[in-house]
C-alpha positions as CSV (number, residue, x, y, z in Angstrom):
1,M,32.6,-24.3,69.6
2,A,29.4,-22.4,68.9
3,Q,31.3,-19.1,69.1
4,T,33.9,-20.4,66.6
5,T,31.1,-21.4,64.2
6,A,29.4,-18.0,64.5
7,Q,32.7,-16.2,63.9
8,G,33.3,-18.4,60.8
9,E,29.8,-17.6,59.4
10,A,30.3,-13.9,60.1
11,T,33.6,-14.1,58.3
12,A,32.2,-16.0,55.3
13,T,29.2,-13.6,54.9
14,S,31.1,-10.3,55.6
15,P,32.3,-8.4,52.6
16,P,36.0,-8.1,52.0
17,P,37.9,-5.1,53.4
18,G,37.6,-2.0,51.3
19,S,34.5,-3.0,49.6
20,D,31.2,-1.0,49.6
21,Q,29.1,-2.2,52.5
22,G,25.9,-1.2,50.7
23,S,26.7,-2.9,47.4
24,K,24.5,-5.8,46.3
25,P,25.6,-8.8,44.3
26,P,24.9,-8.5,40.6
27,R,21.6,-9.8,39.5
28,K,21.2,-12.1,36.5
29,R,19.7,-10.4,33.5
30,R,16.3,-11.7,32.7
31,T,15.3,-12.3,29.2
32,S,12.2,-10.5,28.2
33,A,9.2,-12.6,27.2
34,F,9.0,-10.6,24.0
35,A,12.6,-11.1,23.0
36,H,11.7,-14.1,20.9
37,T,8.9,-14.1,18.4
38,H,6.2,-16.8,18.9
39,E,3.5,-17.9,16.7
40,A,0.3,-16.0,17.4
41,T,-2.5,-18.2,18.9
42,F,-6.1,-17.5,19.6
43,P,-7.2,-19.0,23.0
44,Q,-10.7,-19.8,21.8
45,R,-11.0,-20.9,18.2
46,G,-14.8,-20.9,18.3
47,A,-14.8,-17.2,19.2
48,A,-12.3,-16.5,16.4
49,F,-14.7,-18.2,13.9
50,W,-17.7,-16.1,14.9
51,L,-15.6,-12.9,14.8
52,L,-14.5,-13.7,11.2
53,L,-17.8,-14.9,10.0
54,P,-19.3,-11.5,9.1
55,T,-16.3,-10.6,7.1
56,V,-16.3,-13.9,5.3
57,I,-20.0,-13.5,4.5
58,I,-19.6,-10.0,3.1
59,L,-16.5,-11.0,1.0
60,S,-18.3,-14.1,-0.3
61,I,-21.3,-12.1,-1.4
62,F,-19.6,-9.0,-2.9
63,L,-16.2,-10.5,-4.0
64,Y,-15.8,-14.3,-4.2
65,Y,-19.2,-15.1,-5.8
66,P,-19.0,-12.3,-8.4
67,M,-15.5,-13.4,-9.3
68,L,-16.7,-17.0,-9.8
69,R,-19.7,-15.8,-11.7
70,T,-17.5,-13.6,-14.0
71,F,-15.2,-16.5,-14.7
72,W,-18.2,-18.7,-15.6
73,M,-19.5,-16.1,-17.9
74,S,-16.1,-15.7,-19.6
75,L,-16.3,-19.3,-20.7
76,Y,-19.5,-18.6,-22.8
77,N,-20.5,-16.6,-25.8
78,I,-23.5,-14.8,-24.3
79,R,-25.8,-12.8,-26.6
80,F,-29.0,-11.0,-26.3
81,Y,-28.1,-10.0,-22.8
82,G,-28.1,-13.5,-21.4
83,Q,-30.9,-15.0,-23.5
84,Q,-28.5,-17.2,-25.5
85,R,-25.4,-18.9,-24.2
86,R,-22.9,-21.1,-26.0
87,F,-19.9,-22.7,-24.4
88,V,-16.6,-21.6,-26.0
89,G,-14.0,-22.4,-23.3
90,F,-11.0,-20.1,-23.2
91,D,-11.7,-18.6,-26.7
92,N,-12.6,-15.2,-25.1
93,F,-9.2,-15.1,-23.4
94,V,-7.4,-16.1,-26.5
95,R,-9.2,-13.4,-28.4
96,L,-7.9,-10.7,-26.1
97,F,-4.3,-11.3,-27.3
98,T,-5.0,-12.3,-30.9
99,D,-7.7,-9.7,-31.9
100,P,-5.8,-6.5,-32.9
101,G,-8.5,-4.3,-31.3
102,S,-8.5,-6.0,-27.9
103,F,-4.7,-6.3,-27.8
104,D,-4.3,-2.6,-28.6
105,A,-6.6,-1.8,-25.7
106,V,-4.3,-3.8,-23.3
107,V,-1.2,-2.0,-24.6
108,R,-2.8,1.4,-24.6
109,T,-4.0,0.9,-21.0
110,A,-0.5,-0.2,-19.9
111,V,1.2,2.8,-21.5
112,I,-1.3,5.4,-20.2
113,S,-1.4,4.0,-16.7
114,T,2.4,3.8,-16.5
115,I,2.8,7.5,-17.5
116,V,0.1,8.6,-15.1
117,I,1.5,6.6,-12.1
118,V,5.1,7.9,-12.6
119,A,4.1,11.5,-13.3
120,T,1.6,11.9,-10.4
121,I,4.1,10.5,-7.8
122,S,7.1,12.5,-9.2
123,I,5.2,15.8,-9.5
124,A,3.7,15.4,-6.1
125,L,7.0,14.6,-4.5
126,F,8.7,17.6,-6.3
127,L,5.9,20.0,-5.2
128,A,6.0,18.7,-1.6
129,A,9.7,19.3,-1.5
130,L,9.3,22.8,-2.7
131,L,6.4,23.7,-0.4
132,N,8.2,22.4,2.7
133,Q,11.3,24.6,2.2
134,R,11.9,27.2,4.8
135,G,11.3,30.8,4.1
136,I,8.6,30.4,1.4
137,R,5.9,33.0,1.9
138,G,2.4,32.0,1.2
139,A,3.2,28.3,1.3
140,R,-0.3,27.5,2.6
141,I,-2.0,29.4,-0.2
142,Y,0.2,27.6,-2.8
143,R,-0.6,24.2,-1.2
144,L,-4.3,25.0,-1.2
145,L,-4.3,25.9,-4.9
146,L,-2.5,22.7,-5.8
147,I,-4.7,20.5,-3.7
148,W,-8.1,21.9,-4.7
149,P,-8.5,19.8,-7.9
150,L,-8.8,16.9,-5.5
151,A,-12.3,18.2,-4.6
152,L,-13.5,17.5,-8.1
153,S,-14.5,14.0,-9.3
154,T,-12.6,12.4,-12.2
155,A,-15.6,12.9,-14.5
156,I,-15.8,16.6,-13.7
157,S,-12.0,16.9,-14.4
158,G,-12.6,15.3,-17.8
159,I,-15.3,17.8,-18.6
160,V,-13.1,20.7,-17.6
161,F,-10.3,19.6,-19.9
162,L,-12.8,18.8,-22.7
163,V,-13.9,22.4,-22.6
164,L,-10.3,23.8,-22.2
165,F,-9.0,21.9,-25.2
166,N,-12.1,22.4,-27.4
167,P,-10.8,23.5,-30.9
168,N,-13.6,26.0,-31.3
169,F,-14.0,27.9,-28.1
170,G,-11.4,26.3,-25.8
171,M,-9.0,28.5,-23.8
172,V,-5.9,26.6,-24.8
173,N,-6.4,27.2,-28.5
174,A,-7.4,30.8,-27.8
175,V,-3.9,31.3,-26.2
176,L,-2.1,29.4,-29.0
177,A,-4.0,31.0,-31.9
178,P,-1.9,34.3,-32.1
179,F,1.1,32.1,-32.7
180,G,-0.6,30.3,-35.6
181,I,-1.0,27.1,-33.6
182,E,-4.5,25.6,-33.5
183,P,-4.3,21.9,-33.1
184,E,-7.3,19.6,-33.3
185,W,-6.9,18.0,-29.9
186,F,-9.7,15.4,-30.3
187,R,-9.1,14.4,-33.9
188,D,-5.5,13.3,-33.5
189,R,-4.8,10.0,-31.6
190,T,-1.6,11.2,-29.9
191,L,-3.0,14.6,-28.9
192,A,-6.2,13.0,-27.5
193,Q,-4.1,10.6,-25.4
194,T,-2.0,13.5,-24.2
195,V,-5.1,15.4,-23.0
196,M,-6.4,12.3,-21.3
197,I,-3.0,11.9,-19.5
198,L,-3.0,15.5,-18.5
199,T,-6.5,15.3,-17.1
200,L,-5.6,12.2,-14.9
201,I,-2.4,13.8,-13.7
202,W,-4.2,17.1,-12.8
203,N,-6.9,15.2,-10.9
204,R,-4.5,12.9,-9.0
205,V,-1.5,15.1,-8.1
206,G,-3.5,16.8,-5.3
207,F,-4.2,13.5,-3.6
208,N,-0.6,12.5,-3.6
209,L,0.5,15.9,-2.5
210,V,-1.6,15.8,0.6
211,F,0.0,12.6,1.8
212,Y,3.5,13.7,0.9
213,T,3.0,17.0,2.8
214,A,1.9,15.1,5.9
215,A,4.9,12.8,5.5
216,Y,7.3,15.7,5.2
217,Q,6.0,17.3,8.3
218,S,6.7,14.1,10.3
219,L,10.3,13.7,9.2
220,P,12.8,13.7,12.1
221,S,14.4,17.1,12.2
222,E,17.5,15.9,14.0
223,T,18.4,13.7,11.1
224,L,18.2,16.4,8.6
225,E,20.0,18.9,10.8
226,A,22.8,16.3,11.3
227,A,23.2,16.0,7.5
228,L,23.3,19.8,7.2
229,V,26.0,20.0,9.8
230,D,28.0,17.4,7.9
231,G,28.0,19.6,4.9
232,A,25.4,17.8,2.7
233,N,23.9,20.1,0.1
234,P,20.1,20.2,-0.5
235,W,20.2,17.6,-3.3
236,Q,22.3,15.2,-1.2
237,R,19.9,15.6,1.8
238,F,17.0,14.8,-0.4
239,R,18.5,11.9,-2.3
240,Y,20.2,10.1,0.6
241,I,18.0,11.0,3.5
242,T,14.6,12.5,2.7
243,F,13.8,10.2,-0.2
244,H,14.5,7.1,1.9
245,L,12.5,8.4,4.9
246,L,9.5,9.0,2.5
247,S,9.7,5.5,1.0
248,P,6.8,4.1,3.1
249,M,4.5,6.8,1.8
250,T,5.9,6.4,-1.7
251,L,5.0,2.7,-1.6
252,F,1.5,3.5,-0.4
253,L,0.9,6.1,-3.1
254,L,2.4,3.8,-5.7
255,V,-0.3,1.2,-4.9
256,T,-3.2,3.6,-4.7
257,S,-2.1,5.4,-7.9
258,T,-2.0,2.1,-9.7
259,V,-5.6,1.4,-8.8
260,F,-6.6,4.9,-9.8
261,A,-4.9,4.7,-13.2
262,F,-6.4,1.4,-14.1
263,F,-10.0,1.9,-12.8
264,D,-10.8,5.5,-12.1
265,A,-9.6,6.6,-15.5
266,Y,-12.8,5.1,-16.9
267,A,-14.7,8.4,-16.1
268,V,-12.3,10.4,-18.4
269,A,-12.5,7.8,-21.1
270,E,-16.3,8.0,-20.9
271,V,-16.3,11.8,-21.2
272,F,-13.9,11.6,-24.2
273,G,-16.0,8.9,-25.8
274,G,-13.1,6.6,-26.3
275,G,-12.1,8.5,-29.4
276,P,-10.7,9.4,-31.7
277,L,-10.2,5.9,-33.3
278,N,-10.2,4.3,-29.8
279,A,-7.2,6.4,-28.8
280,T,-8.6,7.0,-25.3
281,S,-10.4,3.7,-25.0
282,I,-8.7,1.9,-22.1
283,L,-9.4,-1.6,-20.9
284,I,-12.0,-0.7,-18.2
285,Y,-13.8,1.4,-20.9
286,E,-13.7,-1.6,-23.3
287,V,-15.3,-3.8,-20.6
288,T,-18.4,-1.5,-20.3
289,E,-18.7,-1.0,-24.1
290,N,-18.5,-4.7,-24.9
291,A,-21.0,-5.6,-22.1
292,F,-23.6,-2.9,-22.6
293,R,-23.3,-1.6,-26.1
294,D,-22.0,-4.4,-28.3
295,D,-23.7,-7.3,-26.3
296,R,-20.5,-9.3,-25.9
297,I,-20.8,-10.2,-22.3
298,G,-18.5,-13.1,-22.4
299,L,-15.7,-11.1,-23.9
300,A,-16.3,-8.3,-21.3
301,A,-16.1,-10.8,-18.5
302,A,-12.8,-12.1,-19.8
303,Q,-11.5,-8.5,-20.0
304,S,-12.6,-7.7,-16.5
305,L,-10.8,-10.8,-15.1
306,L,-7.7,-9.9,-17.1
307,L,-7.8,-6.4,-15.7
308,F,-8.3,-7.6,-12.1
309,L,-5.5,-10.2,-12.3
310,A,-3.2,-7.7,-13.9
311,V,-3.8,-5.0,-11.2
312,A,-3.5,-7.7,-8.4
313,F,-0.3,-9.0,-9.8
314,I,1.2,-5.5,-10.1
315,T,0.1,-4.7,-6.6
316,V,1.7,-7.8,-5.1
317,V,5.0,-7.1,-7.0
318,Q,5.0,-3.5,-5.8
319,L,4.5,-4.6,-2.2
320,R,7.1,-7.4,-2.3
321,Q,9.7,-5.3,-4.0
322,G,8.8,-2.2,-2.0
323,R,9.4,-3.9,1.3
324,K,13.0,-4.6,0.3
325,R,13.6,-0.9,-0.4
326,V,11.3,0.8,2.2
327,T,13.1,2.5,5.1
328,Y,11.0,2.7,8.3
329,Q,12.0,5.1,11.1
C-alpha cells in the first residue's frame, strides 16, 4: 500500500514525457511598489515644520510683509515722503487705467516687452541652429563673439547704445551720413523706442544662446539620424523634431525673458532718461519716478502691485500652457 502511494506521488510530481526536466513553473508577475502613485507623506510632521520654518521666515520678511505693506500704501495718498497720509481707497488703481499718462505707460511696457521676448528667443534659437551645424569652421569663435555681451550689465549696454546712436558723434550716424541719412535717434519717439528695444535684445540674446547651445548638444543623435535616413530635409528636421525636443528649454527661456523684459529693462530706461516725451518710460521706470521724484508714493505702490500681478499672471499662463506643448525626452 505504501509502495503504491509512493508510486502515485512520484507520478503526480514527475513532469510529463518530453518536457524539459530542468524547467520551472512560471512565476507570478509581481507588481512593483512604484507602479501606482501614492500621495507623498512625511513621517514626522514636527520635523517637516522645523525644516520649512527658515524658508517661511525669510519669505515673510522679504516677500509677504513687503507685499502687504505695498498694498496698504497703495490705498493712501502719501505726500512729503510719508509725512502726510490720506485714505483714498482704490483711487490709485483706478487712476492707472483712467489717467492717459499712466495707461500709456502700461501699453508701452506691454508692447516693448512683447517685442523683446519674442525677438530674443527667436534670434537665439536661429543662431544656435546655425552654430550647431556640422562643418562650420570657427564655430567656437562665433559663439564667443555672440555671447560676450552677456558679460555686460544692462546699464552698460544702455550706455554703449547711447554713444553709438548719438546724433553728434555716434558711429551709426557716421556710417549713415554719406548716404544723407542723419536721424535724431533720441528726439523721435519711435526711433528712441527702437534703440531701446535693440539694446535689450543685444544684451539678452547671449543669455538665451548659451542655454540653447547646451540644449542642442544634449539632443539625441539617433533621433535626428533616423529622420535623416527617412529623407527629412533640414527644415523638416528642425520643425518636427528639433523644435519639439527644445521645447523644455524654450519654456524656461520664455519665463526668464519675461522677467527680464519687465524688470531689468529699467536700467536702459534710466540711461535714456525715459525720453523723449516718455517714449522709453516703461512701468518699472514710472514706479521709481513717481516714488522718488514726484513724491507720489501711493500711486507708485499701486503701479508696483500691478506690475507684479501682471508678471505673475503671465508666468502662470506660460507654465500652464507650456506644459501642454512641451515634449520631454
